[in-house]
C-alpha positions, 0 to 999 in steps of 0.5 A, a space after each residue: 500500500 505504502 509503495 504506491 505513489 499518489 499518482 499511481 493510486 489515482 490511476 488505479 482508482 480511475 481505471 477501476 472506476 471506468 471498468 465498473 461503469 462500462 458494463 452499466 453503459 451496455 445495459 442502459 439501452 436494452 434492459 427494459 426492452 429485453 425483459 419485454 422481449 422475454 414476455 414480461 408486461 410493463 406491470 411485471 417489469 415495475 414489480 420486479 424492479 421493486 426488489 432492487 429498491 427494497 434491498 437497497 433501502 434495507 442495506 444502504 445505511 448498514 452496509 457501510 460498516 461492512 467494508 470497514 469491518 471486513 476490508 474494502 477489497 473483499 467487500 468489492 470482490 464480493 459485490 462485483 461477483 454478485 454483479 457478474 452473476 446477475 448479468 449472467 442470469 439476466 442473459 437467460 432469465 425468461 420468467 418473472 421469478 428469475 428477473 425478480 432474483 436478478 434485480 434482488 442481486 443487483 440491490 445487494 451488489 449496489 449496496 455493497 459497492 456503494 463507497 468502498 472504492 472511493 474510501 480506498 482511494 482516499 485512504 491510499 492517497 493519504 497513506 502515500 502523502 498525508 498532505 495530498 489533495 484527493 478531491 481532484 481525483 473524485 472529480 476526474 472519476 465523474 468524467 470517467 463515469 460519463 465516458 464509460 457509460 457513454 461508450 458502453 451505450 454506444 457499443 450496445 447500440 452498435 451491437 443491437 444494430 448488427 443483429 442476432 448472433 446465431 441463436 442469441 437475440 440482438 438485445 441479448 448480445 450486449 448483456 453477454 458482452 457486459 458480463 464479459 467486461 464485468 469478468 475483466 473488471 473483477 480480475 483487474 480489481 483483484 490485481 490493482 487494489 491492495 487491501 486497506 482495512 478500517 476495523 478488523 474481524 467479527 467484533 467490528 462487523 458485529 459492532 457495525 450491525 449493532 450501530 446501524 439501527 441507532 444510526 438510522 434513528 438519529 438520521 431520522 431524528 434530524 428531519 424532526 429538528 428541521 422543516 427545511 431538511 424534511 422538505 428537501 428530503 421529501 423532494 426525493 420521493 417525488 423525484 424518484 417517482 417521476 424518474 420512472 418516466 425517463 428511466 423505464 418508460 422512455 424506451 417503451 415510448 420510443 419503441 412505440 414511436 419507431 415501431 420496434 424494440 430493436 430499432 428503439 435500442 439502436 437509437 437509445 445507444 447514441 441517445 444515452 451517450 448524448 444524455 451524458 453530455 447533456 447532463 454535463 452541460 446542465 451541471 455547467 449552468 449551475 453557477 449561472 443559475 445561482 447568480 440569476 435566481 439563487 439555489 432554491 428558486 432555481 431548483 424549484 423552477 427546474 422541477 417544473 421544467 423537468 416535468 415539461 420535458 417529460 410531457 414532451 416525451 409523452 406527446 411528441 409523435 416522432 422520434 426526433 421530438 421524443 429524443 430532443 425532449 429526452 436530452 432536455 430532460 437530462 440537461 435539467 437533471 444535470 443542473 438540478 442535482 448540484 443545486 439540490 445537494 448544495 441546499 441539503 449540505 447547507 442544512 447540516 453543520 458538522 460531520 453528520 453529512 454522511 447519514 443525511 446524504 444517505 437518508 436523502 438517497 434512501 428516500 428516492 427508493 420508495 418513490 421510485 418503487 411506487 412509481 415503477 409499480 403505479 406508472 407501469 400498471 397505468 401504462 398497461 391499462 391506459 397508455 405509456 403517454 398517460 403514465 408519462 403525463 402523470 409522472 410529469 405532474 408528480 415531478 412538478 409537484 415537488 417544486 413547492 418543497 423548496 420554499 422553506 429553503 428559499 425562505 430560510 435563505 432570504 432570512 439569512 440574507 436579510 440578517 447579513 444586510 442588517 450587519 452591514 457586511 454583506 454576509 450573515 454571521 457565521 454559524 458555530 458548531 458545538 466545538 466552536 469552529 466556524 462554519 459556512 456563511 451565506 457565500 458557502 451556498 455557491 461553494 457547496 453547490 459547485 462542489 456538488 457538481 463534482 458528483 456524477 451520476 447516471 444521466 439521471 444522476 449517479 446519486 439516482 443512477 443507482 437509485 433507478 438504473 436496474 443494473 447501475 450502481 447510486 445516485 452514480 458517483 462519489 458522494 461528498 462524505 464525512 464521518 459520523 462523529 458529531 452533528 448539528 442541523 440548521 432549522 430555518 432561521 435559527 442557529 445550529 442545534 447540536 445533535 447528541 449521542 452521535 455515532 462513532 466510526 472506526 475509520 475517521 476521515 474516510 469517505 463513505 457512500 
């Protein structure tokens, strides 16, 4: 471990990151269409997808301790083996029960995979140089994710366009290639990732399991202390519900427009790649939105605008119009993610951010599960267009939930003006350390742009993409050692009975 330089650690991290996301890119254009080809109705697809959401919801918080207890390398190896098994099973699954198992395996994979690689990178970098800055590497990882998924989607579209290979259908070929690439990634992981341990043995594992319920309880307790935080986390429920429209229903809608699943999959390959570029462009607009309207008003406006783009996907009669609306939807998504995460970070002063962000991520799971069941059933009974219109309305209904954060921000700005210095009096954590003032809003949001995701946001990619791995993307992390939550217009309120961790300073997803 100590023999690696900072540069070597970063190179290995980025290589493994790219290999981890390339199979996901191959799956994006074909997974919904392949399940339809194998005989599942839209309602059944919605039901099997719930398996993943429920598993991730149950394991999102507690699995963080497993990597510290057992070591990052064995946890990642186990996760990637599960992903390989799920891909192989997906390639031959032909029944509701088998697809349910596939999605359940994906849920376990994503819960185990969420965090250990980023934590290894941070640990390894600091072991090589305690003064090294690792934030740039996390930012580069976002670029690698985009390139890997975009390239995978293009390859997938090309493979489908080439047609079937012997008895293997055109939609199945990308799944087999994804499985082969996952096997390559597993070998690379074993070769390139030295072991870094936080805790050790069964005692540490048992302790992490015991602490998990209290960790969840404290995170939920934070919501009761701040109506602003509660409203922001509630946005995820609406957002997760509405994401079903452009993650699951869009391939079916495009298939209707172009007259065939294989033709739709061919178009979705390059379209998914373009969506990554559109998301990046949307994120680049964030500083302009901050200067123009501010974080909360912009976030509220974008909820409505994204609903409008989904309406376009549901109503446009030709593939060009549907795909333009699709790209516009992800452009809005790219701008929305950093705005939302920046607002969320400003409600937490201190190192309890990890639990709050995890809880925020978890809230998208039941939202998506409800949408997957409800909207697919509606699409079966009525039409895909009707289901997309309902999802669009739900996306827009999240806009008023940004009002508490908007009012809180206005109150801070008024307080700053009253002091005559252009910024609010800085909040103080329980230990007396100064934290963000008003200007931190822009810093936090721009920092949020370092996080990446599925064109739906990695934070949400993992929350929604059946074979992807949340959310996408390294999340900004801190240890759970103490916390303070900022209710609207008040000084921070300390949170007692904080949960200790085994490995201070390590990022965790």
